[in-house]
Structure formats: structure tokens, C-alpha cells
Phi, psi and omega in degrees: 000137179255165174238144186225155165247125174250124183272144172238128181261114182297348174282352176242320182214124183280078188299318181294318178295317177300312181296322180296331182252011186304322182298336179278351176268176179285105183292342179284342178276124177285160173268159178233150182224140173287141177238162175292132181305330182295345181262001187301334181263359181238347175281130181225159175304139182099343176298144179281140180233130171253125180270118184258125174267125177292159182273072177206174179219159176288171179301126186298320183295328184273338188235053181304320181300320178298313182290328173296318179297315178304315178297324182293337178261005174085013179272127184246355181217165176294135178228154179228143178157198183268124183246351178199157174236138180207202178214152176285136180236011176213162170282153178301142179233148180287144181293126173222030185113175182303126186301323179225154176293120181272126179275178182298332179299318181278319181301332180304331185264355176281134179284317177260093184285352180278344180091004181295338180297338182283343183299336183281346181271143179230185177294352175280349181266154180226158180217163175222157170272144177227157168233150182265132178256331181212127179248126185234047185296320184284334177226067181292160174273103189285149180309315184298321180295316179297313181300316180300317181292319179295319179297323180288339181281179178286344180261127182241013179278106179265012186304317181303311184288327177287329179288346180302337180294336182246358189242153173270336180205149174219148177270131179270144170288158183299322180294327178293319177299319180294322176298313180298313179301318180295323178290324178293323179295320179291327184294000000 
């Protein structure tokens, strides 16, 4: 079994807001995530997934409700890190359009509600279904905490975590997964 980080960019999908309200959505519907094509043959059902929120926010003028919610939970700055833990529940599939019909519950969290964000994907792109096992929106595992712990370990290669800024998904080495798990247990 492998472990992965799947990134969510809040300029496209307000992942933290969605996760905080996930219970009000249809829990039987899985979420889906775009993956790097190079991983299409190694991601399998049962793999662990850490959902990473990028350090950005949607346009403030358009999403006042989101920023009001952020203030209500005491967050005063942009943060990046792990906001949920889940598992892959499907084999990767080639992009042929949005994998599932998104209802109003999910569309509420999309920044581009017109669907234009999908235009950039082609048959070269792949996606998987995921389900969430643990949501940690109010006390996420922040990027800085992970970096500090990795630097303290014998391994000092932060390339994976720094690459998250440009990637939709990355495969974690087993030692990286162990560092994240140990931090989640402490949290």
C-alpha cells in the first residue's frame, strides 16, 4: 500500500470549507481528485491519501461567506497543510469529463461554478475516487510543522513537500508517511 498527498487549490475548490461541511453533503458520494498521469499504474484502492490545502484563497469579494467562516474558526492567515486523511477507492481513470454529476452541495465550494476549470483537462489526465476517514479542518497538520519535523529527522529532502506547489499529487516515501502519521497522532 502506498501513501499519497493530493493537493486541493482553494482558488479552484474551497477544500477546507467543503470538508468542514462535508457531513451536510451526501456521505455516500465519494470525492474525486485529479492525479499526476505518471502515477496511473501504481495508485490502487486502499492507498492512503492526505488531502493538502494549498496556501492560497479564493477571490475575497466573491466568497464573503468563506472568509466569514474562516474568521469564525479563528484562522487569520493563509495556511497550507493536511486537512483530511482518506483512502483511494477506485483505480485511476482517464479524463472524459467530470467523473460524477456534481450536485448543488458540492458546486457551492467550486470557485468557477461555470465549469470552465475543466477545459484544461484532456485525455492525458487521470482521476481517482476517494473517501475521507478523518477530517482535521479546525486543527490541520500545517506545512511548517511537517517541514520542521522532516528537517529534525535524518532525512532532509523536502522536495516532495516543496513540489506540492506545482503538483496535484505526489507519492510519499515510507519514512515521510511515518513522519506525517507521528505528527497526526500528536495532534
